[in-house]
C-alpha positions in Angstrom: 3.6 -26.6 34.5 4.6 -25.6 38.1 4.9 -21.8 38.1 3.7 -19.2 40.5 0.7 -17.0 39.8 1.1 -13.3 40.0 -1.1 -11.6 42.6 -4.2 -10.0 41.1 -5.0 -6.4 41.8 -8.4 -5.6 43.4 -11.3 -5.6 41.0 -13.7 -2.6 41.3 -17.4 -3.1 41.9 -20.0 -1.1 40.1 -19.9 1.6 42.8 -16.2 2.0 42.4 -15.1 0.3 45.6 -12.5 -2.5 45.5 -14.3 -5.7 46.2 -11.3 -7.1 48.1 -9.4 -8.9 45.5 -10.0 -9.6 41.8 -8.2 -7.6 39.2 -8.0 -4.5 37.1 -7.9 -7.0 34.3 -11.3 -7.9 32.8 -13.0 -10.7 30.9 -10.9 -13.5 29.6 -7.6 -12.1 30.9 -9.0 -12.0 34.4 -10.4 -15.5 34.2 -7.1 -16.8 32.8 -5.2 -15.3 35.8 -7.7 -16.9 38.3 -7.4 -20.3 36.6 -3.6 -20.1 36.6 -3.8 -19.7 40.3 -6.3 -22.5 40.6 -4.0 -24.8 38.6 -1.1 -24.1 40.9 -3.2 -24.9 43.9 -4.4 -28.2 42.3 -0.8 -29.3 41.4 0.5 -28.6 44.9 -2.4 -29.7 47.1 -4.6 -32.0 45.1 -8.4 -32.0 45.3 -8.6 -31.9 49.2 -6.6 -28.6 49.2 -8.4 -27.2 46.1 -10.6 -24.7 48.0 -11.9 -21.3 47.3 -9.8 -20.0 50.2 -6.6 -21.5 48.8 -7.2 -20.3 45.2 -8.2 -16.8 46.3 -5.1 -16.6 48.5 -2.9 -17.7 45.7 -4.5 -15.2 43.3 -4.4 -12.4 45.8 -8.2 -12.0 45.5 -11.3 -12.7 47.5 -13.7 -15.7 47.5 -16.6 -13.7 46.1 -14.6 -13.0 42.9 -14.4 -16.8 42.4 -18.0 -17.5 43.5 -19.4 -15.0 40.9 -17.7 -17.0 38.1 -17.9 -20.6 39.4 -20.7 -21.0 42.0 -19.6 -24.6 42.9 -16.0 -25.8 43.6 -16.4 -28.5 41.0 -17.3 -25.8 38.4 -13.9 -24.2 39.2 -12.2 -27.5 39.0 -13.6 -28.3 35.5 -12.8 -24.8 34.3 -9.3 -25.2 35.5 -8.8 -28.6 33.8 -10.4 -27.4 30.6 -8.0 -24.4 30.4 -5.0 -26.7 30.6 -6.4 -29.5 28.4 -4.9 -28.7 25.0 -5.6 -30.6 21.8 -3.0 -33.2 20.7 -1.6 -32.7 17.2 -2.5 -35.5 14.8 0.4 -36.0 12.3 -0.4 -36.3 8.5 2.8 -37.9 7.2 1.2 -39.9 4.4 1.9 -43.2 6.2 -0.5 -45.1 8.5 2.3 -46.4 10.7 4.1 -43.1 10.9 0.9 -41.2 11.7 0.0 -43.7 14.5 3.4 -43.7 16.1 3.7 -39.9 15.7 0.4 -39.4 17.5 1.4 -41.7 20.3 4.6 -39.7 20.7 2.6 -36.5 20.9 0.1 -37.9 23.4 3.0 -39.4 25.4 4.7 -36.1 25.7 1.6 -34.0 26.4 -0.5 -36.2 28.6 1.9 -38.2 30.9 1.9 -35.5 33.5 -1.9 -34.9 33.2 -2.6 -38.6 33.6 -0.6 -38.6 36.8 -2.4 -35.5 38.1 -5.9 -36.9 37.3 -5.3 -40.3 38.8 -3.4 -39.2 41.9 -4.4 -35.6 42.7 -8.0 -36.2 41.8 -8.5 -39.5 43.6 -10.6 -37.8 46.3 -12.7 -36.1 43.6 -13.6 -39.4 41.9 -14.5 -40.9 45.3 -16.6 -37.9 46.4 -18.5 -37.6 43.1 -18.8 -41.3 42.3 -17.2 -40.7 38.8 -14.2 -42.1 37.0 -11.2 -40.9 35.1 -13.0 -42.0 31.9 -16.1 -39.9 32.7 -14.0 -36.8 33.4 -12.0 -37.4 30.2 -15.3 -37.5 28.2 -16.4 -34.2 29.8 -13.2 -32.5 28.7 -13.4 -33.7 25.0 -15.3 -31.3 22.6 -18.4 -33.2 21.4 -18.7 -34.3 17.8 -15.0 -34.6 16.9 -13.7 -37.8 15.5 -11.0 -39.4 17.6 -7.4 -39.2 16.5 -7.3 -42.7 15.4 -10.6 -42.5 13.5 -8.9 -39.6 11.6 -5.7 -41.6 11.0 -7.6 -44.7 9.8 -9.9 -42.6 7.5 -6.8 -40.9 5.9 -5.2 -44.4 5.4 -8.4 -45.6 3.7 -8.5 -42.5 1.4 -4.8 -43.1 0.4 -5.5 -46.8 -0.3 -3.4 -48.2 2.5 -6.4 -49.9 4.1 -9.6 -51.4 2.6 -12.8 -49.5 3.2 -14.5 -51.9 5.5 -16.3 -51.5 8.8 -14.1 -51.5 11.9 -15.1 -51.5 15.5 -14.3 -48.4 17.6 -12.3 -50.7 20.0 -10.0 -51.8 17.3 -9.6 -48.3 15.7 -8.8 -46.7 19.1 -6.7 -49.5 20.5 -3.3 -47.8 20.3 -4.4 -44.9 22.6 -6.1 -47.3 25.0 -2.9 -49.3 25.4 -0.8 -46.1 25.8 -3.2 -44.9 28.6 -2.9 -48.3 30.2 0.9 -48.2 30.3 0.8 -44.6 31.6 -1.6 -45.5 34.4 0.3 -48.6 35.4 3.7 -46.9 35.5 2.8 -43.3 36.2 5.4 -42.2 33.8 6.0 -41.6 30.0 5.9 -44.7 27.8 9.2 -45.8 26.2 9.6 -45.4 22.4 10.0 -49.1 21.9 6.7 -49.8 23.7 4.9 -47.4 21.4 6.3 -49.1 18.3 5.2 -52.5 19.7 1.7 -51.2 20.3 1.5 -50.2 16.6 3.5 -52.9 14.9 2.6 -56.0 17.0 -0.9 -55.2 18.2 -2.7 -52.7 16.0 -1.5 -53.0 12.4 -2.1 -56.8 12.3 -5.7 -56.2 13.6 -6.2 -53.8 10.8 -4.8 -56.2 8.2 -1.9 -53.9 7.4 1.8 -54.4 7.3 2.4 -50.7 7.9 4.0 -50.2 4.5 2.9 -47.3 2.4 1.1 -48.2 -0.9 2.8 -47.8 -4.2 2.1 -44.4 -5.8 -0.2 -45.9 -8.5 -2.2 -47.7 -5.8 -3.0 -44.5 -4.0 -6.4 -42.8 -4.3 -6.4 -39.1 -5.3 -5.6 -36.8 -2.4 -8.6 -35.4 -0.5 -9.0 -32.5 1.8 -8.9 -33.3 5.6 -12.3 -33.2 7.2 -12.7 -29.8 8.9 -13.8 -31.2 12.2 -10.6 -33.2 12.7 -8.0 -31.3 10.7 -4.6 -31.2 12.3 -5.7 -31.7 15.9 -7.7 -33.9 18.1 -9.7 -33.1 21.2 -8.6 -36.6 22.3 -8.4 -36.9 26.1 -6.0 -39.4 27.4 
């Protein structure tokens, strides 16, 4: 994640003059280059050092180039975090247990560094805005998508691994909540054995499942994954 941004060539204003620093690139390519520079500044200096001046200097551009796109510093911050907030893949192995552990592995690999960044580098942001990590996480998640574990449980119900009964959101999403807790407490990736314990000793017993796949004749006919959650989750850790 820690790489240097390339300086950006001056962007030309409508009258043909260089405006002191954006780029010959235009549109999305230009914004990506600016956000790459912003990400580098955030990683190195945290929220206190995340200023228009620092980002403009890293990008080799001028502050007006940033102001035109992101009028407030927090607009630039959210745009930067959104660019680097990638969906976590939701496995579809045909097994409730394997899907759950597989997703925790993916989240563990993808989000451990981001959790550290958000909780340490953005501590001053949360203090200044009166918000929390959970509220920022909700801002970054695309609205309307099922959570990863809602998708995993729905698939298990469709396969006949679980009975089709109401379940609270807290129970369904427990594995990711426990993974986040371990990440925040240790500020590092969670060991493999801990992820297995979360699923086998805490979650599956609450669901009333042993984790074993049903016999072939007990399975329901296969169904197409729901388009809104197919393959990926907007899950924010």
